[in-house]
C-alpha positions in Angstrom: 0.1 0.1 0.0 1.1 3.8 -0.5 3.0 5.6 2.1 1.0 8.3 3.7 2.0 11.8 3.7 2.0 14.4 6.7 -1.2 15.4 5.8 -2.3 11.5 6.2 -3.3 11.1 2.5 -1.4 8.8 0.3 1.5 10.4 -1.5 0.2 10.8 -5.0 -3.4 9.9 -4.7 -6.8 11.3 -3.6 -8.4 9.8 -0.3 -10.8 7.2 -1.1 -13.5 9.3 0.0 -13.2 11.9 -2.4 -12.3 9.6 -5.4 -15.8 8.4 -4.7 -17.6 11.5 -3.8 -18.5 10.3 -0.5 -17.2 11.5 3.2 -15.0 10.0 5.7 -17.0 7.3 8.3 -17.7 8.2 11.7 -15.1 7.5 14.5 -16.1 5.8 18.1 -13.8 6.0 20.8 -15.8 4.0 23.8 -14.0 4.5 27.2 -14.3 0.8 28.0 -16.2 -1.7 29.8 -19.2 -1.0 27.5 -22.4 -2.7 28.2 -22.5 -6.1 26.7 -25.7 -7.6 28.7 -28.4 -5.0 28.9 -29.2 -2.0 26.5 -26.0 -2.0 24.7 -26.7 1.5 23.4 -22.7 2.0 22.7 -22.2 -0.9 20.8 -25.6 -0.4 18.9 -24.9 2.6 17.7 -21.9 1.2 16.2 -23.6 -1.3 14.6 -26.1 1.2 13.2 -23.4 3.3 11.7 -21.7 0.4 10.1 -24.7 -0.3 8.4 -26.8 -2.1 10.3 -28.1 -5.0 8.8 -25.8 -4.5 5.5 -22.4 -4.3 8.2 -19.5 -6.1 7.7 -17.5 -5.7 10.5 -13.8 -6.6 11.2 -12.9 -7.1 14.8 -9.3 -6.4 15.5 -8.3 -7.9 18.8 -4.7 -7.3 18.3 -4.3 -5.3 22.0 -5.9 -8.1 23.7 -4.0 -10.7 26.0 -7.2 -13.2 25.5 -7.4 -15.8 22.7 -10.5 -16.4 20.3 -12.8 -16.1 22.8 -12.4 -12.2 23.0 -13.4 -12.3 19.0 -16.4 -14.9 19.8 -17.8 -12.4 22.3 -17.7 -9.4 19.7 -19.1 -12.1 17.2 -21.8 -13.1 18.9 -22.7 -9.3 20.4 -22.8 -7.8 16.7 -24.5 -10.8 15.1 -27.2 -10.2 18.0 -27.4 -6.2 17.0 -28.0 -7.1 13.6 -24.8 -7.0 11.8 -24.6 -9.2 8.5 -20.9 -10.4 8.6 -18.3 -10.5 11.4 -14.6 -11.8 10.8 -11.4 -11.5 12.9 -8.2 -9.8 11.4 -5.7 -10.2 14.1 -1.9 -9.1 13.3 0.3 -10.0 16.2 3.4 -8.7 14.7 4.3 -6.0 12.4 5.2 -8.6 9.5 1.9 -10.0 10.2 0.3 -6.5 9.8 1.7 -6.9 5.7 -0.2 -9.8 5.4 -2.5 -8.9 2.1 -5.5 -11.5 3.7 -5.5 -9.2 6.7 -5.5 -6.1 4.9 -8.3 -7.3 2.4 -10.5 -7.9 5.5 -10.5 -4.2 6.2 -10.8 -3.2 2.8 -14.3 -5.2 2.6 -15.5 -3.9 6.0 -17.7 -1.3 6.4 -16.9 -1.3 10.3 -13.8 -1.7 12.2 -13.8 -2.4 15.7 -10.5 -2.5 18.2 -10.9 -4.3 21.4 -9.5 -3.4 24.7 -5.8 -4.5 25.9 -2.5 -3.1 25.8 -2.5 0.1 23.3 1.2 0.4 23.4 1.3 -3.5 21.8 -1.3 -2.3 19.3 0.3 0.9 18.2 3.6 -1.1 17.8 2.1 -3.6 15.4 -0.1 -1.6 13.2 1.1 1.8 12.9 2.8 2.6 10.0 2.1 -0.7 8.5 -0.2 -1.9 5.4 -3.0 -3.0 8.3 -2.4 0.5 9.7 -2.9 2.3 6.6 -5.9 0.0 5.5 -7.9 1.4 8.8 -7.1 4.8 7.5 -8.1 4.2 4.2 -11.3 2.7 5.2 -12.3 5.6 7.4 -11.8 8.1 4.6 -13.7 5.7 2.2 -16.6 5.9 4.7 -16.3 2.8 6.8 -16.9 3.4 10.9 -13.9 3.1 12.7 -14.6 2.3 16.6 -12.3 1.4 19.6 -12.6 0.3 23.1 -10.2 1.2 25.7 -6.9 0.5 23.8 -8.6 0.7 20.7 -9.9 4.2 21.5 -6.5 5.5 22.5 -5.0 4.7 19.2 -7.3 6.7 17.7 -5.9 9.9 18.3 -2.7 11.7 16.9 -0.6 11.1 20.1 -1.6 8.3 22.6 -1.2 7.4 26.3 1.2 4.7 26.3 1.2 3.9 30.2 1.1 5.9 33.6 -0.5 6.1 36.8 -3.5 7.2 38.2 -4.2 10.4 40.8 -6.2 13.9 40.4 -2.8 16.0 40.6 -0.8 16.5 37.3 2.9 15.3 38.2 5.8 15.5 36.1 6.7 11.8 34.6 3.1 10.6 35.4 2.7 9.1 32.0 4.6 8.9 28.3 2.9 9.4 25.3 3.4 7.2 21.7 2.1 7.9 18.2 -1.4 6.9 17.6 -2.9 6.2 14.2 -4.3 10.2 13.8 -7.8 9.4 13.4 -8.6 12.0 15.2 -6.3 14.9 15.0 -4.4 17.4 17.7 -5.6 15.8 20.7 -4.8 12.8 23.2 -7.8 10.2 24.1 -7.6 8.6 27.6 -10.0 6.2 28.7 -11.6 4.7 31.7 -11.1 8.1 32.7 -13.6 8.9 35.8 -13.3 5.3 36.9 -9.7 5.3 37.2 -9.0 8.7 38.2 -7.2 9.4 35.4 -7.5 13.5 35.7 -3.9 13.9 36.6 -1.9 12.3 33.6 -4.2 14.2 31.2 -3.6 17.1 32.5 0.2 16.7 32.6 -0.3 15.8 29.0 -2.0 19.1 28.1 0.5 21.0 30.6 3.5 19.6 28.7 1.6 20.0 25.1 -0.7 22.8 25.0 -1.4 22.4 21.3 -3.2 19.0 22.1 -6.8 18.8 23.2 -7.0 16.3 26.2 -9.7 14.0 25.8 -11.2 11.7 28.6 -13.8 9.3 28.2 -16.0 7.4 30.7 -16.5 3.7 30.7 -19.4 2.7 28.7 -19.5 6.1 27.0 -18.7 6.8 23.2 -17.1 10.0 21.8 -18.7 9.8 18.4 -16.6 12.0 15.8 -17.9 12.9 12.5 -16.9 15.2 9.7 -18.9 18.3 9.2 -18.2 20.8 6.8 -14.4 20.3 7.3 -14.5 20.1 11.2 -14.4 17.3 13.3 -17.3 17.3 15.6 -17.6 15.2 18.7 -21.1 14.0 20.0 -21.4 11.8 23.5 -23.5 8.8 23.8 -23.6 6.5 26.7 -24.1 6.0 30.5 -20.8 8.5 31.5 -19.5 11.6 30.3 -16.6 13.0 28.0 -13.9 15.4 29.7 -12.0 17.9 27.7 -9.3 19.9 29.0 -8.2 22.7 26.5 -4.9 24.2 27.3 -4.4 26.7 24.7 -4.0 29.7 27.4 -2.5 27.7 30.1 0.3 28.8 32.5 2.5 25.9 33.5 5.8 25.0 35.0 6.2 21.9 33.2 9.5 22.8 31.3 11.1 23.2 34.8 9.4 21.1 37.2 11.8 18.3 38.4 11.2 14.6 38.9 7.7 13.5 39.8 6.7 17.2 41.6 3.3 18.6 41.2 2.7 20.6 38.1 1.2 24.2 37.7 -1.5 24.3 35.5 -3.5 27.4 35.6 -5.9 28.7 32.6 -7.0 25.4 31.4 -10.5 25.5 30.0 -12.5 22.3 31.5 -15.6 20.7 29.3 -17.3 17.9 30.9 -20.2 16.5 28.3 -22.6 14.3 29.3 -24.5 12.4 26.7 -26.4 14.5 24.0 -23.8 17.1 24.0 -21.6 18.1 21.1 -18.3 19.5 21.0 -16.3 21.0 17.8 -12.9 19.3 18.0 -11.3 21.8 15.4 -13.0 25.2 16.9 -12.7 23.8 20.4 -16.1 24.9 21.3 -19.4 23.5 22.7 -21.7 23.1 19.8 -25.1 25.0 21.0 -28.1 22.7 21.1 -31.3 23.7 19.6 -34.5 22.9 21.2 -37.0 22.1 18.2 -40.5 23.1 19.3 -43.2 20.4 19.1 -46.4 23.1 18.0 -48.9 20.7 18.9 -47.5 19.7 22.3 -47.3 23.6 23.0 -50.7 24.3 22.3 -51.7 21.7 24.4 -49.6 22.8 27.2 -51.1 26.2 26.6 -54.8 25.2 27.1 -53.8 23.1 30.1 -52.4 26.3 31.9 -55.6 28.5 31.0 -57.3 25.7 32.4 -55.6 25.1 35.6 -55.6 29.3 35.8 -59.5 29.4 35.5 -59.7 26.4 38.3 -57.3 28.3 40.7 -59.7 31.6 40.5 -62.9 29.4 40.7 -61.3 27.6 43.9 -60.6 31.2 45.4 -63.6 32.4 45.0 -64.6 29.7 47.5 -68.3 29.7 47.1 -68.6 27.0 44.2 -69.4 23.4 45.0 -66.8 20.7 43.4 -70.0 19.5 41.2 -70.3 23.1 40.0 -66.6 23.3 39.2 -66.7 20.0 37.5 -69.8 21.1 35.0 -67.8 24.3 34.4 -65.0 22.4 33.1 -66.8 20.1 30.9 -68.5 23.4 29.1 -65.1 24.8 28.8 -63.5 21.8 27.1 -66.4 21.3 24.9 -65.8 24.8 23.7 -62.1 24.3 23.2 -63.2 21.4 20.8 -65.7 23.4 18.9 
């Protein structure tokens, strides 16, 4: 496969999306521990975006230490949720990541799902290989690319390799590695609230203020779509997505020693529950507009008027309940007329 240029496009060739007049596919970064037994809303969203009954899903379990059972779990889940076909694509080395058969499975997929596990292993095996390029090409041609836990972290341009938890950012708390770059100029962390990873994400933002820090809770998805040239993230699931914007940060990260706590002042914090939308390119909340239901509004207004009349009648204090009921019945008949 061709090498990628700095902007992510194959050298000398237009993207698959532009070549076919289509748009890039959706991205789902899932914070781990997604519901597999109940409503499965996050996984259901992935299957629907991947094509629903026409979905052909490739499961990439490279990050996992489990054997074939991890694929069997997702195979059963995705088929139960309506996917047409599920296949495994599991390179275990960079040599295997050049296998044309594995690459072909991604080329034929409408959805790619990367499981949890060790994100550093996943990145070491797929980044810069034909398999990794096939993931990028699938996204450009319109396939939905999703990942949970480790499979979420690798989607960003920069990736948490490993590190400790804690609320206070400290020097040397974590280290970065290169991600696939599906979501640019950011770093994605997962199991965010449940494993108290606020400090390590703040450390990264303090050291690299140009990166947007995105922390995703468990059973929660950050769904990224391209809208008018901008990447827009919407939130689905049980938890929230936390965003740290350090463009105007004041920090001592360049001089703090060893594991000292870091100064991090002026960071803009966004906590985004389900239903929220955030423009990653503009680093701004997308205002949600409520569409008015005219019929419901009219019904509510009539109910309000009726309650007002009833209150006035009761305030008069000299009307029997039976008379009140007759008055209300006459008024309803007049409204219907």
